[in-house]
N, C-alpha and C positions, 0 to 999 in steps of 0.2 A: 264191513271194515274190521280191520282190529283195531284194537284199543290204544290208545297212543300217549305215552308212557314220561312224565319230564318233571320232570329236580330244577327249579330256579335255584343256581347253585355260589350265584354272586350276585347282587341287584351296583344296576350300576347308579343309575339313576331317570328318572324321569323328562324327559324333551315336551312334551304338553300334555294338555288333557283336554273334553272333550265337553263337553256344557249337559252329555252322560253320565262324564266321572271317568271316560276308559281314560285311566296316561295311556300314552306310549312313552314304552319304556327302555330301554337299553342293559340287557343281563346278562347273566356267561345262565347258558344254560345246558344240564345232561340231558337227552334227549331218549329214550329208551336207552340209558344205562348204558350210553357212550362215553367220551369223553367231553366235556360241555365247551360250548362255545358261544362265540358270543353271538347275541338271540335285538333283532331291533323289533319290536311288531306294540299291537297294540293287547292292553286287557284291561277286561273290568276288574269293579274293585276288590273283588276277591278271593281275585287270577282262576279261576275258576272256567273262561269262559279269556279264548283268543281271540285277533283279529289273525291277516295274513300279513308275515312279515319274512322277515332278509336274518337268514345265520351267516356268520362265516369264519373257519379257521383263524385261525392266528395269525399267520404267514396273509392274510386276504387282510384283518388289518390295521397293520402295519405296511399295507403294499394302501390302501382306505388311504391310513393320516401322510402320509407321501405325497398320492396323488390333488388331498387337501391343502396340503403346505405348498408342493409347487415345485419337492422335489422329487415327484417320482421317473424312472433308471429310463433310457430308453427301449424298448420292448422288440423284440426281431420281428411283427410280426407288419405284414405288407396290406394297412388299411384298407387302400385300394382291393386288392384284390375281393377284402369280404362285404365292400359298400357294392 
């Protein structure tokens, strides 16, 4: 497996901490020298190990904010066709 290169370009905040000291954080991270994205995942105290997480583009974060605020625009997706 190829080495994964990452750089935390901006630390935005800690959501929680578990009993082992790992923190669930929101950061901006550049993965493999690409443009930074928003990232939510657990990190060990010195940020050398990480858990599984999710990365979001700027547009996805804006849509998430709208959804959480109950302001999401209607989409053209027929959800009944998906289910």
